[in-house]
Each structure stands twice: as structure tokens, then as C-alpha cells.
N, C-alpha and C positions, 0 to 999 in steps of 0.2 A: 484422642482423649480431649474432651472439650474444656473450655475455660472454667465452667462451673465445677469440674472435677479437679482443677488446679488448686482450688481452695481445700479440697479433701486431702490432696497430696501435701499441701503446706501444713495442714492440721496434723497429719500423721508425722511429718518431719519434726514439728514443734513438740509433739508428745514424746517422740524418741529422744530428742535433745534434753527435754525436761527430766527424763528418767536417767539420763547420763550424769556425769559430774560437772556439767556446765553450770556456771554461776547464774543467779537470777537475772543479773544485769545483762549478761550475754543473751539469755533467752528473750528478754524484753527487746533488745536490739534486733535479734533475728526476726521477731514478729513484726516490728515496725518497718524494717528495711524490706522484708520480703512481701509484705502487704502492699507496699509502695510499688514494688516490681509487678505484683499480680494485677494491680489496678492499671498499670501501663501496658500489660501484655495482652494483646487482643487476639492472639493465636493460641492454638492448642500446644501443649508443652512439647509434643513430638515434632512439631514443625518449627520449634525455636531455632533461630540461626544467628549468625554474627551480626547481620544488619539490624535485626530486632533488638539485640542486646546493645549495640552501639547507640541506637535511638534512645533506649532507656538510660544509658550512662550519660549521654549528652544532656539529658534532662536534669542531671545532677551537677552540672557545671557551676550552678550558683551556690552550691554547698561549699563548706570549708574543705580543704584538702583532707583533714582528719575524718570528717563525716563521709566524704566521697569514698575514701579508702575503706571505711567500715562497711559501707553499702556493698562495695565490690567483694569484700571478704565474706560477708553474709551470703551473697549470691553464689560465690564460688563454692562455699560449704554446702549450700542447698543443692546446687546442680551436681556436685560430686556425689552427694547422697542419692539424688535421682538416678544418676548413672549406675551406682551400685545396686539400686533397686530395680533396674531395667525399665525405668519410666522414659529414659532417653537413651539413644544409641551412642551419642558422643556428647561431651561437654563443650559447647561452642565458645564458652568464655575463655577457655585455654588458648584460643586462637587470637585473642585480642591483646595487642601490645598496649597495655594500660600504663599511663604515666603514674598513676597512683601506686602501682606495684614497683615501678622503677625508681621513684623518688623517695629518698629517706627523709621523713618529716623531721625537721629540727624544732624542738620545743621553743616556744617564745619565752625569752628570758623575763623573769619577774623578780624584782628586788625583794629580798626576804623582809626588809623593813616595811614594805607595803602590805605583805601578807600579815605581818605582826600587827599592823595598824587595824586590819580587819578583825583579827582575833581579840585585840584589846577593846574593840567596840562592843563585843559580846559580854555584857556586864553580868557577872555571876552573883551579884548581890541585889536584892530588892531595896526599895527606898527605906524600909525599916531595918535594913542591914541583915535581914535573913537571907539564906541561900536560895537563889533561883535555880532549882534543880534542872529545869529544862535547858536553860542557857548553859549551865555547867556541863551538862551532857554533850551538847554540841561543841562547846569550846574544847572539851577534852578530845573529842573525835578529830576535830580539825588540827589540834596541836599534835596529836599522834601521827596524823597523815604527814604533817610537815617535818616532824622530828624523827620519824621512822620510815618515811617513804612508802607508806602502806597504800595499797589500792583500796577503792571504796568498799568492795565486797570483803576484803580482808579485815578492815577495821570494824565493819558492821558485824562480823562474825567472831570477833575476839572474845575469848572467855577469860574469866578472872585468872585462871591458871597460866594464861599465855603471857602475863606481865610479871616479871620478877623485879619488885620494887627495890630490893636491897642492892642488886647488881645493875639496876637501871637498864634492863634488857627486855626486849619484846621477842617472843618466840612465835613465829608465823607458821601456821599449819594450813596452807591452802591446798586446793585440789591439784595445783600445779607443782608445788614443791614445799619443802620445809626449810626454814632458815632462821638464823638468830641475828637480831638487829640491835646493836648497842645504841643507847640514847646518848647524844652528846650534850643534852641539856636536861636539867632536873625539873623543868616546867611540867612535862607530861606526868612525872611521878607525883608531883605536888597535887595536880588536878585529879589524878587517878585516886590517890588516897582520900582526898576530900569527897569525891563523887561516890566512891564505893562505901564510905562511911555514911554518907547522907542517905543513900538508897538501901543500905544494909545488905550488900551483896558480897558473898565470900566464896562463891563458886559459880561455875557456868557462865552463860551469856551475860555480857556486861551491858550492852546497849539494846534495850528492848523498846518496843513501841510499834510493832507491826500490826497485822490484822487481828491477832490474838495476843494476850499478855505475855505469852511465852515465845513469841516470834521476834526476830531482830528488827531493828529500825529499817525502814525502806530507803532505797536510793533516792526516790522522788522526794521524800520528806527532808532528807539530808541536803539535797541540791537546792530545794526551795529555801531552806533556812540560810544556806550559804549565799545564794543570790541576794537575799534581803540584807544580809550583813555587809556584802560588798557594796550594794546600792547606798547603804547608810553612810559610807565614807567616800563614795564616788569612785570605787575601784572596779576594774573589769578583769576579774581573775576566775579562771575555770578551776573546778575541783582538782583536775588532773595536774594542774600547775603547782599544787602543794608538793606532790611527789617529784615533779621536775625540779623544784627549788631544792629539795632534799639532795637530789643527785648533783646539782650544780654546787651546793655547799661542800659536798664530799670532794669534788674535783678541786675546788679552791683550797681545801686542806691538804691537797697533794696525795690523796689516798689512791692506791693502785687501781686502775680501771677494772681489773679482774675481781678485786674485792668489792668494788662498787656494784659490779654486775651481780655478784652473789647476794649482796644486801638487798638489791632491788628484786631479786628472784627472776632475773632474765635467763631464758634458756640459751639464747644466742648472744655472744659478746658484741656482735654488730649492732644489736638493739641498744646497747649501752654506749657504744662509740659515738652515736649521734649527739650525745651531750657534750662532746669535746669540740663540736663545731661552733 
């Protein structure tokens, strides 16, 4: 099977993943990571071996540990799929002892006060004291991520019915699991009431702004706004670190690690334990 057919195999893989319950962000990562692999793979897929894979992975050494681990995860998923489809006889990636698989990544600690500084820089009022709906939308999203530990795709797909204002609770219905997250601050609820009143939404998707009026806001738009807000106050904070800060705050409160794991929606307790380091 020649290299030009490797693209067809990748396209078939992405179509199958898109029709499954994978999030949009996961599909974007698969496409980016695997196209990088395809560009570096000068052989046909049937001749893929450990040496070729090592060469590709060595080219990722300048990436962050998180990005490198994501690339390996995407490649492993793809090659396992190729094996099941009989495109390859074995998955050579399984033979590689990768540091990215053995090392548990410890989130870089970020002070909550620094994140709050970024949030406060997002002014929800215009100069004439009217509401800036766009800024209000983004500030609510980031505040929910910080106060409920939501993943990006979870907050972008929140519906009006998922937030119980009276009990200050967020109900998360992701493709991974369902969980209930109590809010320890009233800031999210205040912003939620203000925003939903301003845009007059009482049901369905809260954060719109995708390719069509009925689609959810995109990750790219969210991340772009966040980077600008961080640059405004000279902070270097990734979106993921809002969720990490949420977990760290729960640990400081002395909440049981099993409960924290449930609130974060982790399938494996070991994923949560990394926050104790």
C-alpha cells in the first residue's frame, strides 16, 4: 500500500471517528497529529516498523510533554484501528517503551489569584455602561471552567437545563459520563443569570457562535480569546489549567480524592492522584 493511499486510510479513520462519540476537539487533534505523522512517513503502511516510528517520535522531542503524549496517543489509536481493519499485521508502536506513557504528567501549579486577575480583565461593561454581551459570554465560560472544573468541550456544549441556579449546581452530560458538580462560589450563577437574561435564552445550548447560529462556540475561538486576555495582564496560563486549579482548590479544602475524581469525571483514580504531587 503506497503512501498516497495512506491519506485515504487516514481519511477513512477520521470519518469513522467523527461518526462515533468522539468530541470535536479530539477529532481536530487526531487530524493534526496524524497528518504530521503521514508527512514524516516515507514508507508504505505495511512496511511500518519500530525504527521508522522512533524516528518520527524523536522529531517530537521539542514538543511539550503533554503535546508529545497526545501525539503518541493519537498514533496508537490510529494504528490499533489499522490493525483491526487488517491494514497492518502488527502495531509496532506497542513495542516502543515510551517515556510519555511511563511518566505521569504533573499539572503546573497556577495561583487562583492570577487566573482571577485574567477574568477581571474581561470587562463585561462598555464605556456607556451597557452590557458587552461578547465579553460576558467568554467571562462566564472561563468562570465555569474554573469553578466547576469543566473540560472545554463540556462547557461549550452546556445547555440551559444543565445549570441549576437555585442549588448552584452544574449537571454535566458528556459522552464519557454524567456527573453533578456543586459550585463553591456564586460568581458563575451571577454571570449565568445576567448572560441568559441579556441574550434571552431559557432552553437549549447556552454558548453559540459556531459556523451556523445554532452551533456551539468553537474551541479555536475560545482559546484565541483566552490567549488575548492572558496577554493583556502578562499571564501565561493554558485553558486546561483552569480545570487543574479547580482540582487543586478541592485538595486544599481537604475533600476526599475519590470525590474529586468523581467531580472531574475521571475514569481512573490514578488520573486524579497526580494532583496530589
